[in-house]
N, C-alpha and C positions, 0 to 999 in steps of 0.2 A: 295094903301096904302103904299106898300113897296117902291114905286117910290119917296116918300117924304123923305126917309132916306138919310142922308149925310154920308160921309166917317167916321166921328166921331161917328155917331150913330152905325154903323156897328162894329167899333173898340170896343165900350163899350159893345155891345151885345155879341160879341165873346170873349172879354177879361175878363169880370167879371167872367163867369163860369170857365175860365182857371185859373185865380188867386185863386179862391176858391178851386179848385182841388189841386193846388200846395201847398196851405197852409195846407190843410187836410193831404196830403201825408207827408209834413214836420213834422207835429205834431205826426203822427203815427211813423215815423222814430225816432224822439227824444224820444218818450215814450218807444219804444222797446230798444233803447240803454241804457236808464236810468234803465230799469228793468233788463237788463243784468249786469249792473254795480253793482247793489245791491245784486247780487247773492253771497252767502257766498263762500269763497275760497274752503272750503272742498267739496262743492257741485259741483264745476267746475272740480274737479279731475276726471280722467277717471273712467269708471265703474269697473275698476280693483280694487277689495277690498284691495289688498295689497298696492296699491298706495294711496288709501283713508286712510288706517290705518297709513301709514307712514306720511301723511300730518297731520292727527289728532295728532300724537305723536309729530311732529314738533311744531304744534300750542300750545300744552300743555307745551312742553319744553321752549318755548318762553314766556310762561306766558299768552298767549291769551285765553287759555281754562283752567278752573279749572279741578281738577281730576274728580270731579263728572260729569262735562260736557263731558270730554273725555270719561269716562266709558259709559255714556249714548249714545254718538255718536258711540262709538266702538261697543256696543251691537246692535245698529241700523244697522250698516254696516254688521256685521256678520249675522244678522237675514235675511238680503236680499239675502244672498247667501247660 
């Protein structure tokens, strides 16, 4: 039965699974990069609470966080440590 296969048959049999694997890996890589891009800036700060508090204050001063949001995140950072 395998003696009837031509070179093109073998290329298709070997190539299709390879293409599927490459596409799946590409989708996973894109999904991971997009999920990292959507992480809020304050969450990317180091685990150092001082750095997080400074970043939160900067975001508040720039008008990107309201005072209420700032206080809520500040309390969250302080409660973790």
